C-alpha positions as CSV (number, residue, x, y, z in Angstrom):
1,M,52.9,95.7,96.4
2,Q,53.6,98.9,93.8
3,F,56.3,100.6,94.5
4,D,58.3,104.2,93.3
5,L,62.2,101.9,93.6
6,L,62.7,98.6,94.3
7,V,66.1,97.5,95.2
8,V,67.5,94.4,95.3
9,G,70.3,93.4,97.3
10,G,70.5,95.3,100.5
11,G,74.7,95.2,100.3
12,T,76.3,98.7,99.2
13,A,73.2,99.2,97.7
14,N,71.4,99.8,100.6
15,K,72.7,103.3,100.1
16,V,70.7,103.9,97.1
17,A,67.7,102.5,98.5
18,A,67.8,104.6,101.7
19,Y,68.5,107.9,99.6
20,A,65.7,107.1,97.4
21,A,63.5,107.3,100.6
22,E,64.8,110.6,101.6
23,Q,63.5,112.0,98.6
24,G,60.5,110.6,98.9
25,L,60.4,107.7,96.4
26,D,58.3,104.8,97.8
27,T,61.2,102.4,98.2
28,A,61.1,99.0,99.4
29,L,64.4,97.4,100.0
30,V,65.4,93.1,99.2
31,E,67.3,91.5,101.7
32,P,67.0,87.9,103.1
33,G,70.2,88.4,105.1
34,P,71.4,91.1,107.4
35,L,71.8,94.4,106.0
36,G,75.5,95.4,104.8
37,G,75.8,92.7,102.5
38,T,79.2,90.6,101.9
39,C,81.8,93.7,102.2
40,L,80.1,94.3,106.2
41,N,78.9,90.6,107.1
42,R,81.0,87.8,105.1
43,G,83.9,89.4,103.5
44,C,86.4,92.2,103.8
45,N,85.5,93.8,107.2
46,P,85.6,91.1,108.7
47,T,88.4,89.7,107.0
48,K,90.5,92.9,107.6
49,M,89.7,93.3,110.9
50,L,90.9,89.1,111.8
51,I,94.3,90.0,109.7
52,Q,94.7,92.6,112.0
53,Y,94.8,90.0,115.2
54,A,97.4,88.2,112.5
55,E,99.6,91.2,113.0
56,A,99.5,91.2,116.0
57,A,100.5,88.0,117.1
58,N,103.4,88.8,114.1
59,A,104.8,91.7,115.5
60,V,105.5,89.7,118.8
61,R,107.3,87.3,116.6
62,E,109.5,89.7,115.1
63,A,109.9,91.8,117.5
64,D,113.4,90.3,118.2
65,A,114.8,91.7,114.9
66,F,114.5,95.0,116.7
67,G,115.9,94.1,119.9
68,V,112.7,93.9,121.8
69,D,112.4,90.8,124.2
70,A,108.7,89.6,123.5
71,E,107.3,86.2,123.6
72,L,104.4,85.0,122.4
73,H,102.3,82.6,124.6
74,G,99.1,82.0,122.3
75,V,96.5,83.4,120.9
76,D,92.6,83.9,121.7
77,F,91.3,82.7,118.2
78,A,87.6,82.0,119.4
79,G,88.0,85.7,121.3
80,A,88.9,87.4,117.5
81,V,86.4,85.6,116.0
82,E,83.4,86.6,118.7
83,T,85.2,90.3,119.1
84,V,85.0,90.5,115.3
85,N,81.5,89.2,114.5
86,A,79.8,90.9,117.3
87,E,80.8,94.3,116.2
88,L,79.9,93.8,112.6
89,G,76.0,92.4,113.5
90,A,75.4,95.7,115.6
91,I,76.1,97.4,112.9
92,A,74.3,95.7,111.0
93,D,71.7,95.4,113.4
94,G,71.7,99.4,113.7
95,M,70.9,99.6,110.5
96,H,68.3,97.6,110.2
97,D,66.5,99.3,113.0
98,S,67.7,102.2,111.1
99,Y,65.8,101.5,108.2
100,E,62.8,99.8,109.9
101,S,62.1,103.4,110.6
102,E,62.2,105.1,107.9
103,P,58.9,105.6,106.5
104,D,59.6,106.0,103.1
105,L,61.4,102.6,103.1
106,T,60.1,99.0,103.2
107,L,62.4,96.2,104.5
108,V,61.6,92.6,102.2
109,E,63.4,90.4,104.3
110,E,62.6,87.2,101.8
111,Y,64.4,85.7,98.8
112,V,62.8,86.7,95.9
113,E,62.8,85.9,91.8
114,F,61.8,88.1,88.9
115,V,58.4,86.8,87.2
116,G,58.6,89.5,84.8
117,D,59.1,93.5,83.7
118,R,60.2,94.7,87.3
119,T,58.3,92.3,89.2
120,V,59.9,89.9,91.6
121,V,57.9,87.3,94.4
122,D,58.6,86.3,97.0
123,D,58.6,82.5,98.6
124,D,54.9,83.6,100.2
125,G,54.1,84.6,96.8
126,T,53.5,88.1,97.5
127,E,54.6,90.2,94.6
128,Y,56.5,93.5,94.5
129,S,56.7,95.8,90.9
130,A,58.1,99.4,90.6
131,D,58.9,101.7,88.2
132,R,62.6,101.9,88.7
133,V,64.5,98.6,89.8
134,V,68.2,98.2,91.0
135,V,69.6,94.8,90.7
136,A,72.6,94.2,93.2
137,A,72.2,90.1,94.9
138,G,76.0,90.1,95.2
139,S,78.2,87.1,94.6
140,R,78.3,83.9,96.1
141,P,81.1,81.7,97.1
142,L,82.1,79.3,94.1
143,V,82.8,75.7,94.4
144,P,83.7,74.0,91.8
145,P,83.1,70.6,91.1
146,I,84.9,68.0,92.2
147,E,84.7,64.4,93.1
148,G,83.4,64.0,96.3
149,L,83.2,67.6,97.5
150,D,79.7,67.4,98.4
151,E,80.4,64.5,101.4
152,V,82.7,66.1,102.7
153,D,82.2,69.1,105.1
154,Y,84.1,72.1,103.5
155,I,84.2,75.6,104.7
156,T,84.2,78.5,102.5
157,S,84.9,82.1,102.9
158,D,81.5,82.7,104.8
159,E,81.9,80.0,107.6
160,A,86.0,80.1,107.7
161,I,85.3,83.8,109.6
162,R,83.2,82.1,112.3
163,L,85.0,79.2,112.9
164,P,84.6,78.8,117.1
165,A,88.2,76.7,117.0
166,L,91.4,77.3,114.8
167,P,91.9,74.2,113.4
168,D,95.5,72.2,113.4
169,E,95.9,71.8,110.0
170,L,93.9,73.6,107.2
171,V,93.6,73.3,103.7
172,V,93.0,75.6,101.4
173,L,91.8,74.8,98.1
174,G,92.5,77.7,95.4
175,G,95.2,80.4,95.3
176,G,93.8,84.2,94.3
177,Y,92.8,86.7,97.4
178,I,90.7,85.0,99.8
179,A,92.7,82.1,99.7
180,V,95.9,83.8,100.5
181,E,94.7,86.2,102.7
182,L,92.4,83.7,104.8
183,G,95.8,81.3,104.5
184,Y,98.1,84.0,106.1
185,F,95.5,85.2,108.9
186,F,95.0,80.8,109.9
187,E,98.9,80.5,109.8
188,A,99.7,83.6,111.7
189,M,96.9,82.3,114.6
190,G,98.8,79.0,114.8
191,S,97.7,76.7,111.8
192,A,99.3,74.8,110.0
193,V,98.5,75.5,106.3
194,T,98.8,73.9,102.7
195,I,97.5,75.6,99.9
196,V,96.8,73.8,96.4
197,E,96.2,76.0,94.0
198,M,95.5,74.9,89.8
199,M,97.5,77.9,88.0
200,D,101.3,77.8,88.4
201,G,101.6,80.8,91.5
202,L,99.6,82.6,93.8
203,V,97.2,85.3,92.5
204,P,97.5,84.3,88.7
205,V,94.8,87.4,87.9
206,E,98.3,89.7,88.9
207,D,101.3,91.4,87.3
208,D,103.1,87.8,87.0
209,A,106.2,89.9,89.1
210,V,103.1,90.2,92.0
211,G,102.6,86.2,91.6
212,E,105.9,85.1,92.1
213,A,106.4,87.4,95.1
214,L,103.7,86.5,97.5
215,T,104.2,82.6,96.0
216,G,107.7,82.6,97.2
217,I,106.8,84.5,100.8
218,A,103.8,82.0,100.9
219,S,105.6,79.5,100.3
220,E,107.9,80.2,103.4
221,R,105.1,80.0,105.2
222,H,102.9,77.3,104.4
223,E,103.2,73.6,102.1
224,V,102.3,75.7,98.7
225,H,101.6,73.4,96.0
226,T,101.0,75.7,92.9
227,G,100.4,73.6,89.3
228,Y,97.8,70.7,90.7
229,R,93.8,70.3,89.6
230,A,91.5,69.0,92.7
231,T,90.3,65.8,91.4
232,H,88.9,64.0,94.5
233,A,88.2,64.8,98.1
234,E,86.8,62.7,100.8
235,Q,86.5,62.9,104.4
236,A,87.4,59.9,107.2
237,D,87.6,60.3,111.4
238,G,87.7,64.3,111.5
239,R,90.1,64.3,108.4
240,V,89.3,65.7,105.1
241,A,91.8,64.7,102.4
242,L,92.0,66.1,98.9
243,T,93.9,64.7,96.1
244,A,94.9,67.1,93.1
245,E,96.7,66.2,89.5
246,S,99.8,68.3,88.0
247,E,99.4,68.5,84.0
248,A,102.2,66.3,83.9
249,G,100.0,63.3,85.6
250,D,101.5,64.0,89.0
251,E,99.0,63.4,91.8
252,L,99.3,64.5,95.4
253,T,96.7,63.8,98.7
254,V,97.0,66.2,101.7
255,E,95.2,66.4,104.5
256,G,93.7,68.4,107.3
257,D,91.4,69.4,109.6
258,E,89.3,71.6,108.3
259,L,89.2,72.0,103.7
260,L,88.6,76.0,103.2
261,V,87.3,75.9,99.8
262,A,88.2,79.7,98.1
263,A,88.3,78.8,94.6
264,G,86.5,82.3,93.4
265,R,82.9,84.4,94.1
266,R,80.3,83.6,91.4
267,P,76.9,85.9,90.9
268,N,73.7,85.4,92.3
269,T,71.7,86.0,89.4
270,D,70.8,81.8,88.7
271,T,68.7,82.5,92.4
272,L,66.7,85.6,91.1
273,A,65.3,84.2,88.1
274,V,66.6,87.5,86.0
275,E,65.7,86.0,82.6
276,A,62.3,86.7,83.4
277,G,62.9,90.0,84.2
278,G,64.2,90.5,80.7
279,I,68.0,91.0,82.0
280,E,70.2,89.9,79.4
281,T,73.5,88.0,81.5
282,D,76.9,87.4,79.9
283,D,78.3,83.9,79.5
284,R,80.1,83.4,83.4
285,G,76.1,85.0,84.8
286,F,76.9,88.9,85.2
287,V,74.2,91.1,84.6
288,V,75.3,93.1,81.1
289,T,75.2,97.0,82.3
290,D,76.1,99.8,79.8
291,D,78.0,102.6,81.6
292,Q,75.2,104.3,82.9
293,L,74.5,101.1,84.6
294,R,71.4,100.7,83.2
295,T,70.3,96.6,81.8
296,S,68.6,95.3,78.6
297,A,65.6,95.7,80.7
298,D,63.7,99.3,80.9
299,G,64.1,100.7,84.1
300,V,66.3,98.2,85.7
301,W,69.9,99.1,86.7
302,A,72.4,96.8,87.9
303,M,75.5,97.3,90.4
304,G,77.8,95.4,92.5
305,D,79.3,92.0,92.5
306,V,76.4,90.7,90.0
307,A,77.7,93.7,87.1
308,D,81.4,92.6,87.7
309,N,82.6,95.7,87.9
310,G,86.0,94.8,89.6
311,M,83.4,93.1,92.4
312,F,85.6,95.1,95.0
313,K,83.7,97.3,97.9
314,H,85.2,100.6,96.9
315,T,83.4,99.7,92.9
316,G,80.8,99.4,94.9
317,D,80.6,102.6,97.1
318,Y,81.0,104.1,93.6
319,E,78.2,102.5,91.6
320,A,75.9,103.3,95.0
321,R,76.9,107.0,93.9
322,V,76.4,106.8,90.5
323,A,73.1,105.4,90.4
324,K,71.9,107.6,92.9
325,R,72.1,110.4,90.6
326,N,71.3,108.0,87.4
327,V,68.8,106.2,89.5
328,V,66.7,108.4,91.5
329,D,67.7,111.7,90.3
330,G,67.4,110.8,86.9
331,D,70.4,112.4,85.8
332,A,72.9,110.3,83.2
333,V,76.5,110.0,84.7
334,A,78.6,107.7,82.4
335,A,80.3,105.7,85.5
336,D,84.4,105.9,84.8
337,F,86.2,102.5,85.9
338,S,89.7,103.6,84.8
339,A,92.4,103.3,87.3
340,V,90.6,101.2,89.8
341,P,93.2,99.7,92.6
342,H,92.9,96.4,94.6
343,A,95.4,95.6,97.3
344,I,95.6,91.9,99.0
345,F,96.1,92.1,102.7
346,T,98.8,89.8,103.2
347,E,101.8,90.5,105.1
348,P,103.9,92.5,102.7
349,Q,100.5,93.8,101.6
350,A,100.4,94.1,97.2
351,A,98.2,96.3,95.4
352,A,98.4,97.4,91.7
353,V,96.4,99.4,89.7
354,G,95.9,99.8,85.7
355,A,97.1,96.9,83.7
356,N,100.1,95.0,84.2
357,E,102.9,93.3,81.9
358,G,100.9,90.4,80.7
359,D,98.1,92.5,79.7
360,L,100.0,94.8,77.5
361,Q,102.0,92.2,75.7
362,E,98.1,90.2,74.8
363,A,97.4,93.5,73.7
364,G,100.4,94.4,71.3
365,R,100.9,97.7,73.3
366,D,104.3,99.7,74.1
367,Y,105.7,99.8,77.3
368,V,108.4,100.5,79.3
369,V,109.4,99.1,82.7
370,G,110.5,100.7,86.4
371,R,111.1,98.6,88.9
372,V,113.0,99.4,92.1
373,D,113.6,96.5,95.4
374,F,112.9,97.9,98.6
375,A,116.3,96.7,99.6
376,D,118.0,98.3,97.0
377,T,117.1,101.4,97.9
378,A,119.4,104.2,100.6
379,I,115.7,104.8,102.4
380,G,116.2,103.9,106.0
381,R,112.6,102.4,106.5
382,A,112.1,101.1,103.0
383,Q,115.7,99.2,103.5
384,A,114.0,97.0,106.9
385,V,111.7,95.7,104.0
386,D,112.8,92.1,103.7
387,E,111.0,91.6,100.3
388,G,109.1,94.2,98.6
389,F,109.0,96.3,95.5
390,V,107.3,98.7,92.8
391,K,106.6,98.3,89.1
392,V,105.9,100.9,87.1
393,L,104.8,100.3,83.7
394,A,104.4,103.4,81.1
395,A,104.0,104.1,77.8
396,P,107.2,105.3,76.2
397,E,106.3,108.3,74.0
398,S,103.7,109.6,76.1
399,R,105.0,109.1,78.9
400,A,101.2,107.9,80.5
401,I,100.9,105.6,83.3
402,L,99.5,102.1,82.0
403,G,100.3,100.9,85.2
404,C,101.8,100.2,89.0
405,H,102.2,97.3,91.0
406,V,103.2,97.2,94.4
407,V,104.5,94.5,97.0
408,A,105.2,96.4,100.3
409,P,104.1,96.4,103.8
410,E,102.1,99.7,103.4
411,A,100.6,99.0,99.6
412,A,97.5,99.2,100.4
413,S,97.9,102.6,100.8
414,M,100.9,103.6,98.5
415,I,98.7,102.8,95.3
416,H,96.4,105.9,95.8
417,E,98.7,108.3,94.5
418,V,99.0,106.0,91.1
419,S,95.3,105.7,91.1
420,T,94.7,109.5,91.8
421,A,97.3,110.5,89.3
422,M,96.2,108.4,86.2
423,R,92.3,109.8,87.0
424,A,93.8,113.5,86.7
425,G,95.4,112.2,83.6
426,L,98.9,113.0,85.5
427,D,101.5,110.7,83.4
428,A,104.9,109.5,84.8
429,D,106.8,111.9,85.0
430,D,104.3,114.2,87.3
431,V,104.7,111.4,89.7
432,A,109.1,111.5,89.9
433,G,108.7,114.8,89.6
434,A,106.4,115.3,92.8
435,I,108.6,115.9,96.1
436,H,108.0,112.7,98.8
437,A,108.5,112.9,102.3
438,H,111.5,111.2,103.0
439,P,112.6,108.7,104.5
440,S,108.5,107.1,103.8
441,L,107.8,104.3,101.7
442,P,106.2,106.0,98.8
443,R,110.2,107.2,97.8
444,V,110.7,103.7,96.4
445,L,107.6,104.6,94.4
446,E,109.0,107.6,93.1
447,A,112.7,106.1,92.4
448,A,110.6,103.6,90.2
449,F,108.6,106.0,88.3
450,G,111.7,107.9,87.5
451,Q,113.1,104.8,86.0
452,V,110.6,105.0,83.0
């Protein structure tokens, strides 16, 4: 079957397919699972919706600190899971119905792989070709090669957000974003959580100050073992045991009712046989793209998790806007991935944009640091924050903003002031000189910028 445009992946790239069909292009959208991709069905949307339940439970637990006499009698875990997945499932179903009725859009609900230039084939042997192709097949949980793990009924984030019952004891393998967010959620809902991470701290890709803070906070809630690499897993009598070893040779074994493997994500390029389509990948399996999202294959673009431009929903949304113009409209827009913010939705939240201190040290760049802890300010709302800070990194001469890192209840919102300033070419003095509403938490951000 021949089309004008073939979009492989129905996550954020479904917007590109829909736009192309609206413009009159004969378009095929390949997606074997629910439309909406990882974010809508298995990732950020269900996770963050479930975390709202966790925050509500913790608000009751902590009400006494504000003189409110409240008591938490229980949490309807199964009800929360059912409600969240039903709401998101309805969105995916509605999207499917809408696209199915689009005259210039053909839904291909099959797994495919490349068999030639701009040509894929499904399991039934049907070929689909197009003048233009967008590869956006997403990613899946990474499962490390650990002895015995394939014989254990472990879960990944895909299953964790759909568990029918709350585990009494949950072991989490990994200490990145997914691990700490789901660890926080399950603990707040009533599970006893144990986290095992091979690096020396949680969220190791973050600035050291953020990693130290979140590791400390998590350690107050959970049993946390950092610096231990998992070596063996086994299951018996409904219990899962995970054995890990430190660099010094110390060994530990932790047990639980469920084992959540949250060791990161990997691109789905290996399931697509992209090499048959002349599409180059890097040594980690990500599709190599230029600044216009073009791949090494003529007439083929890539976006989303497979292209590794952040692996965030918000970068995927941005890429979709770029792809609409370049792939459909025939423009040559360069994507700008500078100053991309990200956030971790624990309690408190963490957020960052730009470089961390380790990045700058490795690059040999000169920088100055401004840091303000919330507890050290004269701002009423900030003093109510037990743990939190704003850390700013700037160039000493030009005053350019190099990075900003926040741990705070509203960090995910606060960071956008900095990302906007960086995108606009403003410097540290511009942020420090802006008038911030008192006594909002961004006043601490203003104070930290005033230190550099």
